[in-house]
C-alpha positions in Angstrom: 14.8 4.0 -18.9 12.8 7.1 -16.6 9.7 5.8 -14.6 7.4 8.2 -16.6 8.5 6.7 -19.8 8.1 3.4 -18.6 4.2 4.4 -18.0 3.6 6.3 -20.7 4.8 3.1 -23.0 3.0 1.0 -20.9 -0.4 3.1 -20.9 0.1 3.7 -25.0 0.2 -0.3 -25.4 -2.7 -0.8 -23.1 -4.5 1.0 -25.7 -3.5 0.0 -28.3 -4.5 -3.5 -27.5 -7.5 -2.9 -26.4 -8.7 -0.8 -29.6 -6.9 -3.1 -31.7 -8.5 -6.3 -30.2 -12.1 -4.0 -30.3 -11.0 -3.0 -34.2 -10.4 -6.8 -35.2 -13.8 -7.5 -33.9 -15.6 -4.5 -35.0 -14.4 -5.4 -38.2 -15.3 -9.1 -38.6 -18.5 -8.0 -37.3 -19.4 -5.3 -39.5 -19.5 -7.7 -42.7 -22.1 -9.6 -40.8 -24.2 -6.4 -40.5 -23.8 -5.5 -44.0 -24.8 -8.5 -44.9 -28.0 -8.4 -42.8 -29.1 -4.9 -43.9 -28.6 -5.9 -47.1 -30.8 -8.7 -47.2 -33.7 -6.6 -46.0 -33.4 -4.3 -48.7 -33.4 -7.5 -51.1 -36.2 -8.6 -49.0 -38.0 -5.2 -50.0 -37.3 -5.4 -53.6 -38.1 -8.6 -53.7 -41.6 -8.4 -52.4 -42.5 -5.5 -54.9 -41.3 -7.1 -58.0 -43.3 -10.4 -56.6 -46.3 -8.0 -56.5 -45.7 -6.5 -59.8 -45.4 -10.2 -61.0 -49.0 -10.5 -60.1 -50.7 -8.0 -62.3 -53.2 -10.0 -64.6 -52.3 -8.8 -67.6 -48.9 -10.9 -68.5 -47.5 -8.4 -71.0 -48.2 -6.1 -68.8 -46.5 -7.8 -66.3 -43.6 -8.4 -68.2 -43.1 -4.7 -69.4 -43.2 -3.1 -65.8 -40.8 -6.1 -64.8 -38.5 -5.2 -67.8 -38.6 -1.3 -66.9 -38.2 -2.2 -63.2 -35.5 -4.4 -63.7 -33.5 -1.7 -66.2 -34.2 1.4 -64.6 -32.6 0.1 -61.0 -30.2 -2.1 -62.1 -31.3 -5.0 -60.5 -29.3 -8.1 -60.1 -31.8 -10.5 -60.2 -32.4 -13.9 -61.4 -36.4 -16.1 -62.2 -35.6 -19.4 -63.1 -38.6 -22.3 -62.8 -37.4 -25.1 -60.9 -39.9 -27.8 -62.5 -38.9 -26.9 -66.1 -35.2 -26.4 -65.0 -35.1 -23.1 -67.1 -33.7 -19.6 -66.9 -36.9 -17.1 -67.2 -35.3 -13.8 -66.8 -31.8 -12.9 -65.2 -29.1 -9.9 -64.9 -26.7 -11.7 -64.2 -24.2 -13.9 -66.3 -25.5 -16.9 -68.0 -22.8 -19.3 -66.4 -24.1 -18.2 -62.9 -27.4 -18.0 -63.3 -27.6 -21.9 -64.7 -24.8 -22.8 -62.1 -27.4 -21.5 -59.4 -30.7 -22.6 -60.2 -28.6 -26.3 -60.2 -27.6 -26.0 -57.0 -30.3 -23.9 -55.7 -32.4 -27.1 -54.1 -29.6 -29.4 -53.1 -26.9 -26.3 -51.3 -27.8 -22.9 -51.7 -31.5 -22.4 -50.7 -30.4 -22.0 -46.8 -27.3 -19.9 -47.3 -26.8 -16.0 -47.3 -24.2 -15.6 -49.4 -24.0 -17.5 -53.3 -20.6 -18.3 -55.1 -20.1 -18.9 -58.4 -17.2 -18.3 -61.2 -15.0 -16.4 -58.4 -17.9 -13.8 -57.5 -19.9 -13.7 -54.0 -23.2 -12.2 -54.2 -25.8 -11.6 -51.0 -29.0 -12.9 -51.8 -32.1 -13.5 -50.9 -34.6 -16.5 -52.4 -38.3 -16.2 -53.1 -40.9 -18.0 -54.4 -42.0 -16.1 -57.7 -45.4 -17.0 -58.5 -48.7 -17.3 -56.6 -49.7 -20.8 -55.0 -46.4 -21.7 -56.6 -42.8 -22.7 -55.2 -41.2 -23.9 -58.6 -40.6 -20.2 -59.5 -38.0 -18.7 -57.7 -36.8 -15.1 -57.7 -33.3 -14.6 -56.3 -32.4 -11.0 -55.4 -28.8 -10.4 -55.6 -25.5 -7.6 -54.7 -22.3 -8.2 -55.3 -20.3 -9.1 -52.0 -17.5 -6.2 -53.6 -19.9 -3.5 -53.3 -20.1 -4.5 -49.0 -16.5 -5.0 -49.0 -15.8 -1.3 -50.4 -18.0 -0.1 -47.4 -16.2 -2.0 -44.9 -13.1 -0.8 -46.0 -14.3 2.7 -46.0 -15.6 1.8 -42.5 -12.1 0.6 -41.4 -10.2 3.2 -42.4 -12.2 5.9 -40.4 -11.8 3.5 -37.5 -7.9 3.3 -38.2 -8.1 7.3 -37.6 -10.1 7.1 -35.3 -7.7 4.6 -33.1 -4.6 6.8 -34.1 -6.5 10.3 -33.0 -7.6 8.0 -29.4 -4.3 6.8 -29.1 -2.7 10.3 -29.5 -4.8 11.8 -26.8 -4.8 9.1 -24.7 -0.5 9.5 -24.6 -1.2 13.1 -24.1 -3.9 12.5 -21.1 -1.1 9.9 -20.1 1.9 12.0 -20.5 -0.4 14.8 -18.3 -1.1 12.2 -15.1 2.0 10.8 -15.4 4.1 13.8 -14.8 2.1 14.8 -11.8 2.7 11.2 -10.8 6.5 11.0 -11.0 7.3 15.1 -10.4 6.4 14.3 -7.0 8.5 11.3 -7.1 11.3 13.1 -8.0 11.6 15.5 -5.7 10.9 13.4 -3.1 14.2 11.6 -4.3 16.4 15.3 -3.8 15.0 15.1 -0.6 16.2 11.2 0.1 19.5 12.6 -0.8 19.4 15.6 1.7 18.8 13.1 4.2 21.5 10.1 2.7 23.8 13.4 2.9 22.4 14.3 6.5 21.2 17.9 5.9 18.0 17.0 8.1 17.4 21.2 8.2 17.4 21.4 4.3 14.7 18.9 3.6 11.2 20.3 2.3 7.8 19.0 1.7 6.9 17.6 -1.1 3.4 18.6 -3.1 1.5 15.4 -3.0 -1.5 13.5 -2.9 -2.7 9.9 -2.0 -0.2 7.3 -1.2 2.7 9.3 -2.4 1.8 11.9 0.2 1.8 9.3 2.4 5.5 8.1 1.6 6.8 11.8 1.8 5.1 12.1 5.6 7.2 8.8 6.1 10.2 10.1 4.6 10.2 13.5 6.2 9.4 11.8 10.0 12.0 9.2 9.1 14.1 12.4 8.8 13.2 13.8 11.8 14.0 10.0 13.6 17.4 10.0 12.1 18.0 13.7 13.2 17.2 12.9 16.9 18.7 9.5 16.9 22.2 11.1 15.5 22.1 13.7 18.3 20.7 11.2 21.2 23.9 9.3 20.2 26.3 12.8 20.0 25.2 13.4 23.9 25.1 10.0 24.7 28.9 9.4 23.7 29.5 13.1 25.4 27.7 12.2 28.3 29.2 8.7 28.7 33.3 10.1 28.4 32.3 12.6 31.2 30.9 10.1 33.4 33.4 7.9 32.9 36.3 10.2 32.6 35.2 11.5 36.5 35.7 8.1 38.3 38.5 7.8 36.3 40.3 11.2 37.0 39.5 10.4 40.7 41.5 7.0 40.5 44.2 7.8 38.8 45.0 11.4 40.8 44.6 9.1 44.2 46.8 6.0 42.8 49.7 8.6 41.5 49.9 10.2 44.7 50.4 7.1 46.4 52.5 5.7 44.0 54.6 8.9 44.5 54.5 9.1 48.3 52.2 12.0 48.4 49.5 10.5 50.1 50.3 8.4 53.0 48.7 6.6 56.3 45.3 7.8 56.6 45.4 9.7 53.6 46.4 6.8 51.7 43.6 4.5 53.0 40.9 7.5 52.2 42.5 7.5 48.7 42.1 3.6 48.3 38.9 3.6 50.2 38.1 6.4 47.0 39.5 4.6 44.2 37.6 1.1 45.2 34.2 3.8 45.6 34.8 5.0 42.0 35.7 1.6 40.7 32.8 0.2 42.2 30.5 3.4 40.3 32.6 3.0 36.8 32.0 -0.7 37.0 28.0 -0.1 37.4 27.6 2.4 34.7 29.9 -0.1 32.2 27.3 -2.4 33.1 24.5 -0.6 32.4 25.8 0.9 29.1 25.9 -2.6 28.1 22.8 -3.8 29.7 21.1 -0.5 27.5 23.0 -1.6 24.3 22.1 -5.2 24.6 18.2 -4.3 25.3 18.1 -2.5 21.9 19.6 -5.3 19.7 19.9 -8.4 22.0 17.1 -11.2 22.2 19.6 -13.3 25.0 19.1 -10.6 27.6 14.8 -10.3 27.6 14.0 -14.0 27.9 9.9 -13.5 28.4 7.8 -16.0 30.5 4.1 -16.3 32.1 4.4 -13.9 35.4 1.8 -12.3 37.1 3.1 -8.8 37.1 0.6 -8.2 40.7 3.7 -10.3 42.0 6.3 -8.6 40.7 5.1 -4.9 41.9 4.8 -6.5 45.3 8.2 -7.9 45.2 9.4 -4.5 44.0 8.0 -2.6 46.7 9.6 -5.5 49.5 12.7 -4.7 48.4 12.9 -0.9 48.4 11.2 -1.1 52.3 15.2 -0.4 53.6 15.5 2.4 51.6 11.9 4.2 52.5 12.4 3.4 56.1 15.8 5.0 56.0 14.5 7.8 54.1 11.2 7.8 56.5 8.9 7.5 53.6 5.8 5.6 53.2 4.8 3.3 50.8 1.3 2.4 50.0 0.0 0.5 46.8 -4.1 -0.2 46.2 -5.4 -3.4 45.9 -6.0 -5.3 42.6 -6.4 -8.3 40.9 -4.2 -11.0 39.5 -2.5 -9.4 35.7 -1.1 -12.2 33.6 1.4 -11.2 30.8 4.1 -12.7 28.6 7.2 -10.3 29.8 10.8 -11.2 31.4 9.9 -11.0 34.7 13.7 -10.2 36.0 13.6 -7.3 34.1 10.4 -6.2 34.7 11.4 -6.2 38.2 14.3 -4.2 37.7 12.3 -1.6 35.8 9.5 -1.3 38.4 12.2 -0.9 41.0 14.5 1.9 39.4 10.9 4.0 39.0 9.7 3.1 42.6 13.2 3.7 43.9 13.4 7.1 42.1 10.4 8.1 44.1 11.7 6.9 47.2 14.4 9.3 46.2 12.6 12.4 45.3 9.4 11.9 48.5 9.3 14.1 51.4 7.3 11.4 53.5 4.8 9.3 51.2 4.9 7.1 47.9 1.6 5.6 46.4 2.0 2.9 44.1 -2.4 2.9 42.0 -2.7 -0.2 39.9 -5.3 -0.4 37.6 -6.8 -2.8 34.5 -8.9 -1.6 31.8 -8.9 -3.5 28.5 -6.4 -6.1 28.7 -3.9 -3.1 30.0 -2.4 -2.8 33.5 -1.4 0.7 34.6 0.8 1.2 37.4 1.0 5.0 38.6 3.8 5.7 41.2 3.2 9.1 43.1 5.4 10.9 45.4 4.8 13.5 47.5 8.3 15.8 46.5 9.4 18.5 44.7 8.4 17.4 41.2 10.0 17.5 37.8 11.5 20.7 36.8 9.9 21.9 33.2 13.1 21.7 31.5 13.3 18.4 32.0 10.8 16.4 31.5 11.2 15.8 27.7 14.5 14.5 28.0 13.9 12.6 31.3 14.3 8.6 29.9 17.1 9.9 27.9 20.4 8.4 28.7 22.8 9.9 31.4 19.9 12.6 31.8 19.4 13.1 35.8 18.1 14.6 38.6 19.8 16.5 41.6 19.5 13.3 43.3 20.2 10.9 40.6 22.9 8.5 40.3 24.3 7.2 36.9 21.6 9.1 34.9 21.1 5.5 33.2 18.1 4.1 35.5 15.3 6.1 33.9 16.6 4.6 30.3 16.9 1.5 31.4 13.4 1.2 32.6 11.9 2.7 29.5 14.2 -0.1 27.5 12.0 -2.6 29.2 9.0 -1.6 29.6 8.7 -0.7 25.6 10.9 -3.9 24.9 7.7 -5.7 27.2 5.6 -4.0 24.6 4.2 -1.1 26.8 5.1 2.3 27.6 5.9 4.6 30.2 5.7 8.4 30.7 6.0 11.4 33.5 4.5 13.9 34.8 3.8 16.1 37.7 1.4 15.3 39.6 -1.8 17.7 38.8 -3.7 16.9 42.0 -0.7 18.1 44.5 3.0 18.3 44.9 5.3 15.7 43.3 5.7 13.3 40.1 3.7 11.0 38.6 5.7 7.8 36.8 2.7 5.7 34.7 3.9 2.4 33.3 1.3 0.7 30.9 1.5 -3.1 30.3 -0.7 -4.8 27.6 -1.6 -8.7 28.3 1.1 -10.7 26.4 0.1 -14.1 25.4 2.2 -16.6 24.9 3.2 -17.2 21.2 4.0 -20.7 22.1 0.9 -21.7 23.2 -1.4 -19.4 20.0 
C-alpha cells in the first residue's frame, strides 16, 4: 500500500476511534443530564401543585387540582402513608399501589422508579403542610427521555460522519503535500542510482523533508566528486606507474639485446634501480593511502606531545634545509598532548615542512598557537607560492607542483591529519611571497581513560 493511503487510513482510524469514544461517553452522559433536567421541571410542577393544595376551601382545592392535572396531563401519584391509601393517581392502579408500598423501604432516595416493566423519572414531595405522610410523586416516563436521547444520537452520528469526511479531505490534502515531495525525491534518488548526477534537480519541500532533500543532493555531489576523483586517480596512477616501468623495460631490453654495453649498460642498470625505487615508493604510498581510508591497524594512537613531534620533524629536515640554504625557524609554544598516532602525525609534519623547504627561497617559519584546546601549526615559506589553478586540488592524489615527487605526499598528509580529527588547508601568503599551510589538531582524550 502506498504511503499516502497508509497515512489517510491511519488518520481516519484515529479520528474514528476518538469520535467513537467521545460519542459513547456523550451518549451515556446525555441520559443523566436529561434525567436531572426533567427532575428540575418535576420539582417546579410539584411546588405548583403543593401551592394549590394549600387552598383553604377544600372543594376549590380539589377542583383546581383536578383541572390542572387533566389539562396538563401530568403523570402523578398522591398517597397517604399513614392510612396506606392512594388519594389520587393518573398512573395505572397497580403501579400506584406498588410505589406506595415500596416507597419507604426502596424508592425514597431513587431518581428512577420501575414497576410492571415501565420506568419513570420521579420527584417525590411532602404534599400537605406539617405532614410527611402525604406524598406527592411527579413522574415522567423514561421512554420519553429515551426518544430525546435517540434523536440526539442520530444527530451525533450525522455530525461524526460529516466530521470524518471533512477529516479525510483534510488528511488527503495534507498527506498529498507530504507524499508528493517524497515521490519527487524518490525520482531524484533513482537518477543518483543510475549515476545521472547532472540531472538531479531540487525538490520543493519544507521541514525535515527539505533537510533530507538537501542531504540527498549533497550526497549526489559527493558521489560525483568521488567517482571523478577515482577516475582521475586511476588515470594518474597508470601514468605515474607506466613511466618508470617503460624506463625499466627499455633499458632491460637494450641490455638484453646488446644495444647497451660497457658504461651505457652500467648507466642503464643504475636508471633501472632508481626507477624501481621510485616505483616502489609510489606503490607503498598508494597502499598507505588505501589503508588510511579503510584500515584501523595502520593508525595506532597514543598519548603524545605534539610539540615534541614538531621539533622532531624540524630536526629531521635540517639536512635538506642546509643543502638548499633555507633557514628553519620555529616559535616557542607550550606542551599540547593529544591522542593520535605519533608516527603518522610525524610523517604528515615532515611532508608539509619538507614541501615548504623545497619551495622556499631562504626561510621557512613554523608558527604554533593553542586556542580553545586546538593546536594550530602554520608552515610559511618565502617561495613563489601556489598557482591559483592548483589550490583547489592541491591535496588530491597525484597532483604535484613543479618540484613535486610522487604527488602523493600532501594527500597522505591530509589523510593522516583528518584521521587525527584535525584539518589542513593551504593558501598563498597575504603578507608576502610564499605559501601558508595550516594544520589544526584538537585535543583528543584517551578513550580508555574516559
